[in-house]
C-alpha positions in Angstrom: 0.0 0.0 0.0 1.2 3.5 -0.8 2.1 6.0 1.8 -0.7 8.7 2.1 1.9 11.5 2.2 3.6 10.3 -0.9 0.2 9.9 -2.7 -0.8 13.4 -1.6 2.5 14.8 -2.8 2.1 13.1 -6.2 -1.4 14.5 -6.5 -0.2 18.0 -5.7 2.7 17.6 -8.2 0.3 16.4 -10.9 -2.1 19.3 -10.3 0.8 21.8 -10.3 2.2 20.4 -13.5 -1.2 20.6 -15.2 -1.7 24.2 -14.1 1.8 25.2 -15.1 1.4 23.6 -18.5 -2.0 25.1 -19.1 -0.7 28.6 -18.0 2.3 28.3 -20.3 0.1 27.3 -23.3 -2.2 30.2 -22.6 0.8 32.6 -22.5 2.2 31.2 -25.7 -1.1 31.7 -27.4 -1.3 35.3 -26.0 2.2 36.1 -27.3 1.3 34.8 -30.7 -1.9 36.8 -30.8 0.1 39.9 -29.8 2.5 39.3 -32.7 -0.3 38.9 -35.2 -2.0 42.0 -33.9 1.3 44.0 -34.3 1.6 42.7 -37.8 -1.9 43.8 -38.5 -2.0 47.1 -36.7 1.6 48.1 -37.2 1.4 49.2 -40.8 -2.0 51.0 -40.4 -1.2 54.6 -41.1 -4.5 56.2 -40.1 -4.5 54.6 -36.7 -4.3 57.4 -34.1 -1.2 57.4 -31.9 -3.4 57.3 -28.8 -4.9 54.0 -29.9 -1.5 52.5 -30.4 -0.4 53.8 -27.0 -3.5 52.4 -25.4 -2.9 49.0 -27.0 0.7 49.0 -25.8 -0.4 49.9 -22.3 -3.1 47.2 -22.3 -0.5 44.7 -23.3 1.9 45.7 -20.6 -0.9 45.6 -18.0 -2.0 42.2 -19.2 1.6 40.8 -18.9 1.9 42.3 -15.4 -1.4 40.8 -14.3 -0.5 37.4 -15.7 2.8 37.4 -13.8 0.9 38.3 -10.6 -1.7 35.5 -11.3 1.1 33.0 -11.8 2.7 34.1 -8.5 -0.7 33.6 -6.7 -1.0 30.1 -8.2 2.6 29.2 -7.2 2.0 30.6 -3.7 -1.2 28.6 -3.4 0.5 25.4 -4.3 3.3 26.1 -1.7 0.6 26.7 0.9 -1.2 23.5 0.0 2.1 21.6 0.3 2.8 23.2 3.7 -0.6 21.9 4.9 0.3 18.3 4.1 4.0 18.2 4.8 
């Protein structure tokens, strides 16, 4: 029979790996969409500078929020592990 602590650790590790992989895939998709949007909006001459600035600010804010969300997820898994071990 398997040790309950070891089983719990494996379940946490599997969950963390799944969350990390999903997050990484989401970020890769987001980066690709940003590249496509830059290719599309970059050459547009009539696009006001304020709009371009707003899009750049939104992108920076989104990256910052994603980093904060990832930190919250990582901290949550650390707290979960500390409860069991």
